[in-house]
VODREN-619185 format. One record per residue: chain; x, z, y of N, C-alpha, C, O in turn. Coordinates in Angstrom, 3 decimals, decimal comma, padded with zeros to 6 digits. Each point is the difference from the previous one (the first is absolute). Example, Ala and Ser with C-alpha at 12.3 -4.5 7.8 and 13.67 -1.06 7.14 Angstrom:
2
SITE / A / 013,190 / 007,800 / -005,690 / -000,890 / 000,000 / 001,190 / 000,900 / 000,000 / 001,200 / 001,036 / 000,665 / -000,019
SITE / A / -001,386 / -001,385 / 001,069 / 000,820 / 000,060 / 001,190 / -000,770 / 000,730 / 001,090 / 000,509 / 000,169 / 001,108
end
This chain:
75
SITE / A / -063,356 / -031,015 / 031,522 / 000,771 / 001,181 / -000,387 / 001,235 / -000,445 / -000,775 / -000,035 / -001,021 / -000,686
SITE / A / 001,120 / 001,777 / 000,789 / 001,268 / -000,371 / -000,636 / 000,449 / 001,060 / -000,994 / -000,421 / 001,156 / 000,052
SITE / A / 001,294 / -001,592 / -000,965 / 000,577 / 000,918 / -000,970 / 000,972 / 000,952 / 000,685 / 000,607 / -000,338 / 001,016
SITE / A / -000,466 / 001,542 / -001,588 / 000,843 / 001,043 / 000,590 / 001,488 / -000,337 / -000,062 / 000,723 / 000,254 / 000,964
SITE / A / -000,253 / -000,818 / -002,070 / 001,439 / -000,219 / -000,190 / 000,487 / -001,286 / 000,654 / 000,951 / 000,030 / 000,781
SITE / A / -001,582 / -001,154 / -001,083 / 000,512 / -001,298 / 000,457 / -000,705 / -000,515 / 001,247 / 000,448 / -000,980 / 000,596
SITE / A / -001,528 / 001,609 / -000,194 / -000,763 / -000,350 / 001,207 / -000,711 / -001,347 / -000,085 / -000,511 / -000,480 / 001,012
SITE / A / 000,463 / -000,151 / -002,202 / -000,710 / -001,263 / -000,162 / -001,498 / 000,263 / -000,082 / -000,437 / 001,115 / -000,285
SITE / A / -000,336 / -002,161 / 000,539 / -001,457 / 000,115 / -000,060 / -000,451 / 000,287 / -001,430 / 000,617 / -000,464 / -000,959
SITE / A / -001,691 / 001,228 / 000,825 / -000,559 / 000,329 / -001,314 / -000,858 / -001,170 / -000,463 / -001,089 / -000,232 / 000,524
SITE / A / 001,597 / -000,506 / -001,520 / -000,752 / -001,140 / -000,526 / 000,008 / -000,025 / -001,527 / -000,491 / -000,957 / -000,599
SITE / A / 001,034 / 001,980 / -000,032 / 000,104 / 000,016 / -001,463 / -000,283 / 001,400 / -000,524 / -000,335 / 000,909 / 000,760
SITE / A / 000,478 / -000,751 / -002,072 / -000,154 / 001,325 / -000,599 / 001,030 / 000,942 / 000,600 / 001,094 / -000,416 / 000,382
SITE / A / -001,455 / 001,681 / -000,307 / 000,902 / 000,958 / 000,622 / -000,149 / 001,373 / -000,633 / -000,944 / 000,262 / -000,746
SITE / A / 001,894 / 000,608 / 001,059 / -000,020 / 001,398 / -000,416 / -000,351 / 000,820 / 001,230 / 000,617 / -000,160 / 001,054
SITE / A / -001,601 / 001,033 / -001,183 / -000,367 / 000,904 / 001,089 / 000,601 / 001,358 / -000,334 / -000,414 / 000,646 / -000,963
SITE / A / 001,386 / -000,215 / 001,752 / 000,688 / 001,260 / -000,266 / 000,122 / 000,806 / 001,280 / 000,530 / -000,481 / 001,001
SITE / A / -001,014 / 001,685 / -001,040 / 000,138 / 000,942 / 001,104 / -000,491 / -000,592 / 001,324 / 000,600 / 000,207 / 001,055
SITE / A / -001,702 / -000,943 / -001,142 / -000,603 / -000,568 / 001,198 / 000,631 / -001,290 / 000,489 / -000,413 / -000,520 / 001,036
SITE / A / 001,405 / -000,017 / -001,749 / 000,653 / -001,257 / 000,377 / -000,170 / -001,015 / -001,112 / -000,138 / 000,360 / -001,169
SITE / A / 000,148 / -001,628 / 001,539 / -000,134 / -001,084 / -000,972 / 001,345 / -000,708 / -000,159 / 000,712 / -000,234 / 000,977
SITE / A / -000,374 / -000,107 / -002,236 / 001,268 / -000,645 / -000,327 / -000,252 / -001,173 / -000,939 / -000,868 / 000,086 / -000,869
SITE / A / 001,632 / -001,212 / 001,031 / 000,048 / -000,994 / -001,062 / 000,434 / 000,738 / -001,257 / 000,717 / 000,997 / 000,087
SITE / A / -001,136 / -001,465 / -001,238 / 000,426 / 000,659 / -001,234 / 001,520 / -000,011 / -000,130 / 000,581 / 000,976 / -000,474
SITE / A / 000,071 / -002,061 / 000,884 / 001,462 / -000,075 / -000,112 / 000,721 / 000,785 / 001,100 / 001,203 / 000,237 / -000,108
SITE / A / -001,913 / 000,167 / 001,159 / 000,608 / 000,788 / 001,087 / -000,156 / 001,506 / -000,206 / 000,664 / 000,790 / 000,671
SITE / A / -001,536 / -000,389 / -001,595 / -000,197 / 001,426 / -000,274 / 001,090 / 000,435 / -000,969 / -000,045 / -000,340 / -001,182
SITE / A / 001,035 / 001,101 / 001,684 / 001,217 / 000,274 / -000,767 / 000,255 / 001,490 / -000,168 / -000,503 / 000,829 / 000,759
SITE / A / 001,295 / -000,516 / -001,771 / 000,458 / 001,363 / -000,251 / 000,785 / 000,493 / 001,216 / 000,835 / -000,725 / 000,541
SITE / A / -001,102 / 001,941 / -000,122 / 000,668 / 000,566 / 001,174 / 001,481 / 000,279 / -000,247 / 000,758 / 000,147 / 000,959
SITE / A / -000,330 / -000,072 / -002,211 / 001,418 / 000,279 / -000,299 / 000,788 / -001,261 / -000,324 / 001,045 / -000,238 / 000,606
SITE / A / -001,519 / -000,578 / -001,550 / 000,786 / -001,161 / -000,445 / -000,490 / -001,319 / 000,601 / 000,665 / -001,026 / -000,148
SITE / A / -001,801 / 001,039 / 000,813 / -000,559 / -001,153 / 000,710 / -000,401 / -001,153 / -000,916 / -000,068 / -001,146 / 000,444
SITE / A / -000,195 / 001,435 / -001,710 / -000,518 / -000,993 / -000,931 / -001,519 / -000,060 / 000,186 / -000,639 / 001,044 / 000,128
SITE / A / 000,043 / -002,255 / -000,108 / -001,456 / -000,086 / 000,133 / -000,713 / 000,789 / -001,106 / 000,406 / -000,029 / -001,161
SITE / A / -001,464 / 000,726 / 001,544 / -000,755 / 000,846 / -000,934 / -001,193 / -000,780 / -000,546 / -001,151 / 000,303 / 000,313
SITE / A / 001,445 / -001,315 / -001,134 / -001,050 / -000,888 / -000,494 / -000,770 / 000,575 / -001,180 / -001,137 / -000,407 / -000,242
SITE / A / 001,718 / 001,333 / -000,492 / -000,678 / 000,533 / -001,191 / -000,409 / 001,455 / 000,174 / -000,072 / 000,745 / -000,978
SITE / A / -000,194 / -000,338 / 002,202 / -000,418 / 001,372 / 000,249 / 001,111 / 000,810 / 000,632 / 001,147 / -000,438 / 000,081
SITE / A / -001,512 / 001,634 / 000,366 / 000,977 / 000,841 / 000,678 / -000,393 / 001,457 / -000,131 / -001,106 / 000,338 / -000,422
SITE / A / 002,043 / 000,510 / 000,795 / -000,188 / 001,443 / 000,020 / 000,335 / 000,473 / 001,407 / 000,611 / -000,740 / 000,772
SITE / A / -000,998 / 001,950 / -000,432 / 000,355 / 000,561 / 001,302 / 000,898 / 001,205 / -000,193 / -000,209 / 000,801 / -000,911
SITE / A / 001,221 / -000,673 / 001,781 / 000,830 / 001,194 / -000,041 / -000,695 / 001,115 / 000,772 / -001,119 / -000,185 / 000,478
SITE / A / 001,760 / 001,322 / -000,351 / -000,627 / 001,151 / 000,653 / -000,256 / -000,242 / 001,485 / -000,779 / 000,724 / 000,620
SITE / A / 001,425 / -001,730 / -000,050 / -000,226 / -000,355 / 001,405 / -001,054 / -001,086 / 000,164 / -000,330 / -000,389 / 001,120
SITE / A / -000,202 / -000,103 / -002,248 / -001,014 / -001,042 / 000,053 / 000,548 / -001,410 / 000,079 / -000,756 / -000,938 / 000,257
SITE / A / 002,069 / 000,762 / -000,473 / 000,598 / -001,338 / 000,035 / -000,242 / -000,701 / -001,333 / 000,065 / 000,644 / -001,047
SITE / A / -000,345 / -001,959 / 001,059 / -000,193 / -000,732 / -001,252 / 001,334 / -000,244 / -000,704 / 000,964 / -000,453 / 000,618
SITE / A / -000,918 / 000,756 / -001,912 / 001,211 / -000,195 / -000,800 / -000,343 / -000,688 / -001,307 / -001,115 / 000,135 / -000,504
SITE / A / 002,082 / -000,882 / -000,052 / -000,181 / -000,488 / -001,364 / 000,337 / 001,135 / -000,966 / 000,490 / 001,051 / 000,413
SITE / A / -000,755 / -001,269 / -001,692 / 000,166 / 001,068 / -000,988 / 001,439 / 000,503 / -000,074 / 000,226 / 001,209 / -000,048
SITE / A / 000,742 / -002,110 / 000,039 / 001,404 / 000,418 / -000,102 / 000,430 / 000,844 / 001,196 / 000,693 / 001,004 / -000,164
SITE / A / -001,098 / -001,404 / 001,353 / 000,378 / 000,765 / 001,198 / -000,708 / 001,347 / 000,040 / 000,581 / 000,990 / 000,444
SITE / A / -001,832 / -000,943 / -000,904 / -000,701 / 001,283 / -000,046 / 000,724 / 000,959 / -000,936 / 000,243 / 001,151 / 000,362
SITE / A / 000,107 / -001,615 / -001,572 / 000,695 / 000,868 / -000,948 / 001,366 / 000,396 / 000,530 / 000,425 / 001,140 / -000,188
SITE / A / 000,272 / -002,058 / 000,847 / 001,284 / 000,334 / 000,606 / -000,149 / 001,066 / 001,069 / 000,817 / 000,916 / 000,086
SITE / A / -001,858 / -001,031 / 000,731 / -000,242 / 000,993 / 001,049 / -000,348 / 001,355 / -000,611 / 000,504 / 001,031 / 000,446
SITE / A / -001,365 / -001,029 / -001,464 / -000,369 / 001,263 / -000,648 / 001,216 / 000,668 / -000,632 / 000,158 / 001,218 / 000,089
SITE / A / 000,702 / -002,012 / -000,726 / 001,209 / 000,539 / -000,616 / 000,935 / 000,584 / 001,056 / 000,529 / 001,097 / -000,182
SITE / A / -000,323 / -001,812 / 001,274 / 000,874 / 000,504 / 001,067 / -000,568 / 001,274 / 000,617 / 000,751 / 000,934 / 000,284
SITE / A / -002,060 / -000,883 / -000,075 / -000,623 / 001,213 / 000,541 / 000,241 / 001,182 / -000,931 / 000,274 / 001,110 / 000,457
SITE / A / -000,376 / -001,349 / -001,766 / 000,211 / 001,049 / -000,997 / 001,461 / 000,469 / 000,005 / 000,267 / 001,201 / -000,049
SITE / A / 000,672 / -002,148 / 000,108 / 001,425 / 000,345 / 000,015 / 000,342 / 000,800 / 001,247 / 000,692 / 001,014 / -000,086
SITE / A / -001,165 / -001,454 / 001,234 / 000,292 / 000,701 / 001,256 / -000,585 / 001,403 / -000,030 / 000,644 / 000,948 / 000,450
SITE / A / -001,861 / -000,804 / -000,977 / -000,616 / 001,326 / -000,096 / 000,838 / 000,907 / -000,891 / 000,219 / 001,165 / 000,333
SITE / A / 000,254 / -001,693 / -001,470 / 000,832 / 000,799 / -000,904 / 001,322 / 000,389 / 000,656 / 000,470 / 001,124 / -000,178
SITE / A / 000,133 / -002,037 / 000,932 / 001,259 / 000,310 / 000,685 / -000,226 / 001,084 / 001,043 / 000,810 / 000,918 / 000,132
SITE / A / -001,909 / -001,021 / 000,609 / -000,299 / 000,998 / 001,032 / -000,227 / 001,387 / -000,595 / 000,250 / 001,005 / 000,665
SITE / A / -000,723 / -000,941 / -001,913 / -000,287 / 001,282 / -000,643 / 001,142 / 000,496 / -000,884 / -000,103 / 001,066 / -000,608
SITE / A / 001,187 / -001,832 / 000,535 / 001,119 / 000,379 / -000,868 / 000,726 / 001,224 / 000,561 / 000,137 / 000,166 / 001,212
SITE / A / 000,320 / 000,676 / -002,124 / 000,765 / 001,194 / 000,365 / 001,459 / -000,276 / -000,336 / 000,307 / -000,381 / -001,130
SITE / A / 000,606 / 000,566 / 002,095 / 001,418 / -000,253 / -000,283 / 000,505 / 000,901 / -001,132 / -000,354 / 001,176 / -000,081
SITE / A / 001,179 / -001,745 / -000,780 / 000,575 / 000,766 / -001,109 / 001,273 / 000,702 / 000,462 / 000,707 / -000,487 / 000,882
SITE / A / -000,426 / 001,632 / -001,489 / 001,251 / 000,712 / 000,273 / 001,086 / -000,579 / -000,904 / -000,192 / -000,111 / -001,211
SITE / A / 001,319 / -000,255 / 001,792 / 001,117 / -000,534 / -000,788 / 001,156 / 000,948 / 000,043 / 001,040 / -000,268 / -000,602
end
């Protein structure tokens, strides 16, 4: 059997995520592509993210929601 990302044979420790196996260094944040060696979070789509990218995504979602609900001012 081979790893999902690099297709190399499974011969070492690995991360099992969403039914696929990854080398620890190949399991990366879906946004910034940094290896997720110290844990990860999932966004609303189930993608693995590091803490900074998760907070960035949550902040952007909040800003976009506020913009969509904004009422134009009369000038």
